[in-house]
C-alpha positions, 0 to 999 in steps of 0.5 A: 500499499506504500505507493510513494516508496514503490514509485521511488524504487521504480524511479531509481530502477529506471535511472540506473537502467539508463545510466548503466546501459545508455539505452533509452529503449529499456526505459521506454519498455519499462515505462510501458510495463509500469503503465500497464501494471498501474492500470491493473492496480487502479482497477483492482485496488480502491485506495489507488482509485481514491488517490487518483480521484483527488488528482482529478477533483475540480477545485476551481469551480467550488461554487458549483460543487454537488453534495457528493463533491462537498463531502469529498472535499471535506474528507478524502480530498481535504488534505490536498484542498487545504494545501492548495488554499495555502499555496494560493494564499501565499502569493508571490512573496508569501505571508512571512516566515511564521506568519501563515496558518499551516496547521489548517493543512492536515499532516503539514509537518511531513506530507505537506511541508511544501505547501506550508513553505509556499504560504509563508515564503510565496512563489519566490521562496519556493523558486529559491528552495527549488533552485537549491535542490537543483544546485545539489542535484547538479553537483551530485551528477557533476561528482558522478561525471568526474569520478574515475571508476565506473562504480563510483560514477554509478553510485554517485549518479544513483544517490543523486537520482534518489534525492531528485526523484523524492523531491519531484514526487512530493512537490508534484503531489503537493501541487496535485499534479500526481497522486500524493504519496508519503515521500518526505521532502529532503531536509525539510519534512519532519522525520528522523530517519529521512533526514539521516538517510539524506545526510548519508547520501550527501556524505557519500557524495562528498567522499566520492568527490574527495577521493576523486580530487585525491586521485587527480593530485596523485596523477598530477 
């Protein structure tokens, strides 16, 4: 039932398939298999259909909601709906750090932290946060490119892919672009095990970068 973890593992699998073989055809075939199995899961399991129902729910024309839609918004869709309200209320520069009302969003400290930041820091703040994530991802792949052996290249690229995929999944889920899953936003979501794992990833990347620099000095 943990859709987020399954999506993360499969995303890493696709990244490593491409990085290890350099054949995009393997990724395309794997994505087609993913779509087929996803449709089977959607047909068989009600909780999967409930996740997709939130994505397709119309939050714009709220004045014309039926009774069933109103009940859905107050129950199954309440978390995403409150998150979207928080994002929209933030505007361009936000309400100010600590001046928003993030507690209106259920489980805001873990699943929906992106919406809380959007409310208090605004669109400009979210762009800044995304820019920092992109910088970390860029440096991770740069470390992979500069590594001297294939193992370290694949290790660095794979660890960076983990960081990138989980950021993409939770940010897109908070904005109702894909079904919301329980993936933490790196370094920002509440959770001791998640932040430890991300620091381990950063530590390994730094070690690979350090070893590469030492090897270059030895060759020089």
